[in-house]
GUSELO-297421 format. One record per residue (C-alpha): x, y, z; residue in one letter. Coordinates in steps of 0.25 Angstrom, whole numbers, plus 5000, padded with zeros to 4 digits. Layout:
% GUSELO-297421
XYZA ...
***
This chain:
% GUSELO-297421
498049225032M 496849165025S 495849255017N 494749175024A 494549285034A 494049385023Y 493149285016T 491949385014H 492849505010L 493549415000L 492149354995A 491649404981P 490549494981G 489549564971R 489049704969I 487949694959G 488449614948K 489949654951M 490749534957E 491749574967L 492949484971R 492849514986N 492149614995R 493249724995M 493049854988I 493849974986V 492950084992T 492750204983A 493750314987M 494050444981G 495550434979V 495750564971N 496650494960L 495950524947A 496550634938K 495450724933D 494450624936G 495150514928I 495650384933C 497150374929D 498250274932E 498250314947R 496850284950I 496850164942R 498150104949A 497450134962F 496250054960H 496949944952E 497849924965E 496549904973Q 496049804963A 497349724963K 497249724978G 496049624977G 494849724980V 493549684974A 493049814969L 493849944967V 492850064968N 493450194963M 492850304971G 492150444969V 492150444954S 491450574950G 490150564941V 490150714939A 491650744940W 492250844941P 490950884948S 490650814960G 492150784963G 492750774976N 494150744973Q 495050804963P 495550664959G 494150604958Q 493850494948V 492850544938A 491750464931I 490950584925S 491350574910D 491750464900D 493150514900R 493450454914F 493050314909I 494450274904P 495150304917G 494050224925L 494050104916K 495550104918A 495350084933V 494249984931A 495149904922D 496349904932A 495449864943V 494749754935H 496149694931A 496349654945H 494949584947G 494249694955A 492949764951K 492949924949F 491850014953S 491750174952I 491150254963Q 490350364956I 490250494964H 489850644964H 490350724976G 489150824978G 489450904991M 490850844992V 491250884977S 492550954982V 493050964967E 491751044964D 492051134975M 493551154971A 493151184957A 491951284960G 490951184954R 489551174961P 489451064971V 488250984968W 487450954981V 486050904985P 485751024993S 486551144998L 487451115010P 486851155023A 487351165037R 486851035044V 486751045059E 487850965067G 488750955054A 490150965056G 490951095052T 492351045052Q 493151045039Q 494250955035V 495151075034T 495051095049D 495950985052V 496951015040W 498351035046T 499051165044K 499951105033E 498651055026E 498051185027L 499251255021E 499351155010H 497951175006A 498051335006A 499351324998A 498751224987T 497251234988G 496351324980K 495251404985P 493951334985M 492851394977P 491551424985K 490751294985V 489551304976Q 488451204978F 487351154968K 486151094973V 485750984963M 484551004955T 483750884949G 484550894936D 485850894944D 485350764951I 485050704938R 486450744932T 487150684944V 486350554943V 486750544928A 488150574932Q 488150454941F 487550364931A 488550404920A 489650384929G 489250244933A 489150214918E 490550264916R 491050174927A 490450064919K 491050104906Q 492350114913A 492249964918G 491849984932A 491049874938D 490149964947G 489950104952V 489750154967E 488850274968I 489450364979H 488250404987G 489050445000G 490050525007H 489350665005G 489450654990Y 488250694981L 487450574983I 487650574998S 487350724998G 485950684993F 485850575003M 486150655015S 485050735022P 486250825027K 486550875013S 485250845005N 484250955009H 483450944996R 481950944995T 481750874982D 481650724979E 483150714982Y 483050764996G 482350745009G 482050595012S 483050485011L 482350434998E 482550574992N 483950594996R 484350454991A 483650484977R 484950544971F 485750424974M 484650324970L 484550404956E 486050394954I 486050244957L 484950214948R 485550294937A 486850224939V 486250094938R 485450124925A 486750174919A 487650054922V 486549944922G 486249834931P 487549754931D 488449864935F 488749874950A 488150004956V 488250034971W 488050154980V 488950214991K 488050275002I 488250345016D 487750255027A 487750385036Q 488350525037E 489150525050Y 489050655059G 487850705051V 486550725059A 485650735046K 486350645037G 486350505031I 486050405041K 486250255041L 484650225040E 484650315028D 485750235022A 485150105024V 483850155016L 484750215005V 485450085004A 484150015001K 483750124991M 485050104984V 484849954983E 483449974977A 484050074967A 485049964961G 486349974969A 487149854969D 487849894983A 487949994993I 489250054999T 489050105013V 489850225017T 489650355026S 489850495027Y 490050605037H 489950755041D 491150805034T 491150925044G 491550825056K 492950785052L 493050655060K 491950605052L 492750605039H 493350475045S 492050425050E 491150395038S 491650345025N 493150335028I 492950295043P 494050285054H 493150195062I 493250045057P 492049995050G 491250125052W 490350105041N 490049955042L 488849965051P 488150055041A 488549955029A 487949845037E 486649915040R 486549945025I 486949805021K 485749755029A 484749845022A 485149805007V 485449684999S 486549744990I 488049734994P 488549835004V 489949895003I 490549945017A 491850015020S 492450105030G 493750055037R 493349905038V 494449815040E 494449685031P 494149595043E 492949685047V 492449685032G 492549535032E 491749515044A 490649615040R 490449565026I 490449425032A 489349475041A 488549535030G 488749675034G 489149725020F 489649665007D 490949735003F 492049815010L 492449935003A 493849985007M 494550115005G 495750145014R 496149995016K 496349975001L 497150105000L 498050055010A 498149915004D 497349884991P 497749744992Y 496949725005L 495949634997P 496949544991R 497749535004K 496449485011L 496249385000A 497649325001E 497449315016G 498449425019K 497649535027P 498949565035E 499649615023T 498549725020I 499249865022R 498249925032P 497550055031C 497850145043I 496650235042Y 497450355041C 496550425031Y 497750465022T 496950415010C 495650495012V 496450615018S 497150625005A 495750644998I 495350755008Y 496550835003F 496150804988R 497450714986E 497450574980P 497250454990V 498450394997R 498650295008C 499650305020A 500050165020V 499950125005N 500850224998S 500450164984E 499050204986N 498550284974A 499950284968L 499850144963E 500050194949Y 501450234952L 501850104959C 502850014951S 502849864952T 504249854947A 505149774957R 506449854960P 507849784961A 508049734975A 508949814984K 509349834998R 508649935007Y 508649975021V 507450045027V 507750125040V 506550145050G 505450035053G 504250135053G 503150125043P 503950195032G 505150095034G 504349975035M 503550015022E 504850045015A 505449915019A 504149835015R 504149905002R 505649874999L 505449735003D 504249714994E 505149764982Q 506149654985G 507249734991H 508149695003K 507649785015V 508149815029T 507349885038L 507949955050L 507250005062E 507950065074R 506850015084T 506449875087G 505049885080L 504549925066L 503550035066G 504150165069G 503150275073T 502050185067L 502150105080Q 501650225088F 500650275077A 500050135077A 499850145092L 499150265091A 498350235079Y 498050085077E 497850085062P 499350125061N 499649995068Q 499149915056R 500149985047L 501249955056L 500849805057K 500749795042W 502149865040L 502749765051R 502149645044R 502549685030E 503949705035I 503949575043G 503449495030Q 504549565022S 505949535019G 506349665026V 507549655036D 507049725048V 508049775058R 507549825071L 508349915081N 509249945070T 509750085067A 510050125053A 511550155054T 512450185042P 513250065046E 512049975046L 511650025033M 513050005027A 512949855030G 511549845024L 511949915011K 510649965007P 510350014993D 509550125000A 509050155014V 507650195017L 507450285029V 506150295037A 506650325051T 505550415055G 505550555060P 506350625070L 505550655083R 506050765092T 505350835104M 504950975099P 505451095107P 504151105116I 504451165130P 504351045140G 504650935129G 505750875138E 504850845150L 504750705154P 503250685151H 503350735137V 503450625126F 503950635112S 503350555101G 504550465102D 504450455117D 503050405117L 503450305106R 504550255113R 503750235126L 502650165119V 503650075112Q 504450045124G 505650105119Q 506650195127S 507350325125S 508150415135P 507050525133E 505950425136L 506650375148A 506650515154R 505150525152K 504550395156V 504750315169S 505550195170A 504350105173P 503650155161V 504850135152R 505049995158L 503549955155L 503650015140T 504949935138R 504249805144L 503049835134A 504049845122A 504849725126A 503549635127T 503049695114G 501849775120L 502349905114T 502449845100S 501049785101N 500249905097L 498849845099D 499249805114M 499949945116L 498750015111R 497849945121T 498749945133T 499050095131S 497550115135H 497850075149W 499350115151W 500250225145M 501350295152P 500650425149L 499950525157G 498450555156K 498650695151R 499350695137M 499750815129V 500250785115I 501050895108V 500850875093G 499550875085G 499950785072S 499650645070L 500550585081V 500050675091G 498550655088L 498750505087E 499350505100L 498250595106A 497250485101E 498050375107F 498250435120L 496750485121R 496250345119E 497050305131R 496450405140G 497450515140R 497050665140A 497650715127V 497950855122T 498750885109V 499451015106V 500251065095D 500651195088E 500151145075V 498751215071P 498151095067R 498250945072F 498350815064G 499550825055A 499950685050G 498550635051L 497850625038T 496650725037L 495450625039V 496150555051R 496550695056R 495050735056M 494650615064R 495850615074V 495650765078L 494250745080E 494350625088E 495450685097L 494450795100K 493350695103E 494250615112H 494650735120G 496050765115V 496350915116V 497050975105M 497851105104F 498351135090P 499051265087G 499651275101A 500851355104A 501951365115E 501751225119I 502551185131S 502551055140I 502551065156G 502750965166A 501250935167D 500551015155A 500751065141V 500651215139R 500351285126F 499551395119V 498351355111D 497951405098K 497051505104T 498151565112G 497651505125A 498751435135A 498451295137Q 498951195148V 498751045146I 499050955157A 499950835153A 500550715159D 501250685146H 501550755133V 501850695120V 502550785110V 502050725096A 502850825088K 504350845083G 504350745072V 505250775060S 506050705049A 507150625053N 508250605042P 509350565052V 509450415048V 509250445033A 510350555033D 511350475040Q 511150355030L 511250455018R 512550505024Q 513050365025A 512850355010G 511550275009F 510450295000K 509250345009V 507850365007H 507150425019A 505650435020F 504550435031G 504550515043D 506050525043C 505850625032T 504650695037G 503450645045V 502450575036G 501850475046Y 501350345040I 500950385026E 502350455025G 503050335030A 502350235021M 502350335008R 503850375011G 504150225011A 503450194998A 504150324992D 505550284997A 505450144991V 504950194978A 506050294977A 507050174979L 506550114966N 506450244958A 
***
C-alpha cells in the first residue's frame, strides 16, 4: 500500500523555528516512570522507542516546575532544579539520535497536586474550593472493586487533611519565575521546545476556570483577568528562552459537565491572547467535572472518536499559529482534517503506546501492520492507581529498557491454543526465527477474543491484526487439531507453550439446568454456529440449522456483518437476565441492550466491573444506567425459574425479574488440564494466559511475552 494516502500527515511542518519531519507528535502524557523526579534509563528508553518509530516530536509530559510541590504523580518528571538537567539531556540526546525533535511539557498541579496532599504540604490554588451548583459528587473510589478497596486498605497510608493555600501576589510571581526557570533548564538540557500546560484542572487551568477562580483582584473576574496568570507565564518563558526556542501552550477548549466553567467561546478568545503574547502554537484539549465519572473518558482522553476536533478546528479558524489536535483520532481522520485545514499537527497518546512505530509504518505504506489500540484504558487506569503506565496490547511498553535485541538460537516450539495469547506467542517466536507450530482445536483462530470482538468493536481490530500477523508469518497453523501427547511426540518440540483458555462451568445456581439458561460457552457456540449436546437441548432444531448455515457461509466469522444482522435477529427473547457483573457480563449487557433487549444484571459481588479497567469501568457502569440496564450487585439467594430470576437484593428486599432467557456469565477458572497432561507425558511446558488464571486480553498478551522471554532466559 502506498503512503500517498497519508501525504499531509507525513508532510514536514514547523512550530516557530522548530522544523518537524512530519505532522505526528507524541502527546504529553504523565507516565509515572521517573525516579525521585530524575529521568533514568527507563524513561529514556521509553521515549527513544517513540523516536525510533518515526514520530516528528516527542513531547515529555507533566514535568514539575516546583517539584516536589505541585506534583500529581509519584513518578513525575521534575525540572525544578539544575540537578535534573543531566537526566533530561540523556532523553533529549536519545530522541535526537533518531531524527525526532524533543520538547518538555512544563507543569504545576495546583488543585490536582496529589503528591502535596499525600505529603501534607499545602496545595496552591487560586481560590478556596467551593461547592458549585450542579457539580458531580461521585468519587473514583465509588467504582473500585472489592479487591481494589481491600488492596488500598492493606497498602495505603492515611491521607492527611488537605490544606489549601490561596495564592498571594508574591506566590503568583514565584510560580511565574518557576515556569521560566523550568523552560530555561529545558533549553539547557537540549530540548527543542516547551509546552506550557494550561489545561486539565492544573494550576493555570484553575485560574482560567470561573468554576475554581473566585478571586476579586486582577487575576479573577473577567476572562482577561483569569487569563492573566497564563499570559504572564508565557511572556516570562519567552523572555527566558529567547525568540528562536519553540514555546506553545496547551489550553482547555471547554469543561464538560460544568455549568459555570470554560466554554469554547472563551477558549477562542484565550487562543487569540496566547498568540498575541508570543506563543508559537496551541495544543487544544478539554477537561471535565471530575465528580461525574463518565466524563473521565469524555474530555482529554475521550472514548468518542474525534471528540475534541470540532473545538480544535474552531480555534484554528481564529488564529494564524499552528494548532495541535488530539483525542482518539484515527490516522485517516487526521489526514483528512489536516488536508482540509482543520488543524496542523496530530498528537497521539494511546496509539503510540500500542505501537510507537505507527508513523514509520505509515511512511512505509504499511498501515495494516500497525498494532491497534483497543481503547481499553489500561494505560491511564494504571496512572489513576499511581502505577507506571502500561499497555494491554504492547507488553514492552514502558519496559523497553529491559528488552534484548539478541537473537536466540533457532529451536522448535509448539503453541497450544489459538486465542490472543497463543497467537501472540507464536508471532513472537516466529519473529525470533524459531520453527513454530500453532494448534487450535476449533476451525478458527481467535478463541474468546472472537466473542469479545463482537461485543466491543475495538477488540476486533486486535483480532484482525493478530490473524494477519500469523497469516504473514512462517507459523504452521493447524486448525481442528487437539494437542495430544501422541501428536506432540511426532512434532518433537523443544518446549510447548500452552494457552488453552479457562475452564467454564455452570456455577451451582438453582435452575441453572433449565433449557432457557445459557452459559457463556453456550452463547459463544450459538453465535459461532457450533454444536454441543447441551446446546442441542436448549435451542430448537431450526435455530441450530440456521446458525450452522450461517457458519458454513462465513456469516458467523464475519463480525462486522454479525454485529449488524444481530440488530434485527437473534435467537434470544426480549427480556434478558445476566447473572455475572464482571467484564463479560457487562459487555454482554451493552451488546444486548443495543439490540433492543430489556436487560437486568445480577450478581453476589458487592461491586460490578471486575476485569474492566478503572476508567472504562467508570464509563460503562454509567452508560448501562443511562440505557436502562438494571443492575443488582450484592444479591443473595439467586435462583432461576421457568420465567423469572429470583433473589434478595442488597437491601434485603425480594426481587422477581421476568426473563425469557438467562445468561450465566460466571464460573470461569484456570484450566490446567492440557498443560498437566503434556507435562506428565514428559514435555517441557510453559502455561500462560487464562488457562492459569483469568487475565483477559492484557493477561493473554503479557503472558505470551513473558512465556517467550522465559524460553530465552
